[in-house]
C-alpha positions as CSV (number, residue, x, y, z in Angstrom):
1,M,5.9,25.7,-9.7
2,S,9.6,25.3,-9.5
3,I,11.5,22.1,-10.3
4,L,12.6,21.9,-6.6
5,S,9.0,21.9,-5.4
6,S,8.1,19.3,-8.1
7,I,10.9,17.0,-6.9
8,G,9.9,17.5,-3.3
9,R,6.3,16.6,-4.1
10,L,7.4,13.5,-5.9
11,A,9.7,12.5,-3.0
12,T,6.8,13.0,-0.6
13,E,4.4,10.8,-2.7
14,F,7.1,8.1,-3.1
15,S,7.7,8.1,0.7
16,A,4.0,7.7,1.4
17,A,3.7,4.9,-1.1
18,R,6.7,3.1,0.4
19,A,5.1,3.4,3.8
20,R,1.8,2.0,2.5
21,Y,3.6,-0.9,0.8
22,Q,5.6,-1.8,4.0
23,T,2.4,-1.7,6.0
24,E,0.6,-3.9,3.5
25,R,3.5,-6.4,3.6
26,A,3.4,-6.5,7.4
27,I,-0.4,-7.1,7.4
28,H,-0.1,-9.8,4.7
29,A,2.4,-11.6,6.9
30,L,-0.2,-12.0,9.6
31,P,-2.4,-15.2,9.6
32,I,-5.6,-15.0,7.7
33,E,-7.6,-15.1,10.9
34,L,-5.9,-12.0,12.3
35,Q,-6.4,-10.2,9.0
36,K,-10.1,-10.9,9.2
37,D,-10.2,-9.8,12.8
38,I,-8.8,-6.4,12.0
39,G,-11.0,-6.1,8.9
40,W,-8.4,-6.2,6.3
41,P,-10.3,-6.1,3.0
42,E,-8.2,-8.5,1.0
43,A,-8.4,-11.3,3.5
44,A,-11.2,-12.9,1.5
45,D,-9.1,-12.7,-1.7
46,A,-6.3,-14.6,-0.1
47,K,-8.1,-17.9,-0.7
48,T,-8.4,-17.3,-4.5
49,G,-4.8,-16.2,-4.9
50,M,-5.8,-12.8,-6.3
51,R,-3.9,-10.0,-4.9
52,F,-4.0,-6.3,-5.8
53,G,-1.0,-4.2,-4.9
54,V,-0.8,-0.6,-3.7
55,G,-1.0,0.6,-7.3
56,S,0.9,3.2,-9.1
57,W,2.5,5.6,-6.6
58,A,2.8,8.4,-9.1
59,G,-0.5,10.2,-9.1
60,A,-2.4,7.8,-6.9
61,K,-4.5,10.0,-4.7
């Protein structure tokens, strides 16, 4: 594997992680009732204040 393909793979993973993060932010901006309607899994955790992020983008599969 060349260094350019490694950089390309990392850039692709970073781009996908950024898109997931932006989607998560948009969904979290919705009211809790709408989050529950669309089946967002963390809607129940919003009451307790616990929030888990996207996670580490490097190596997250």
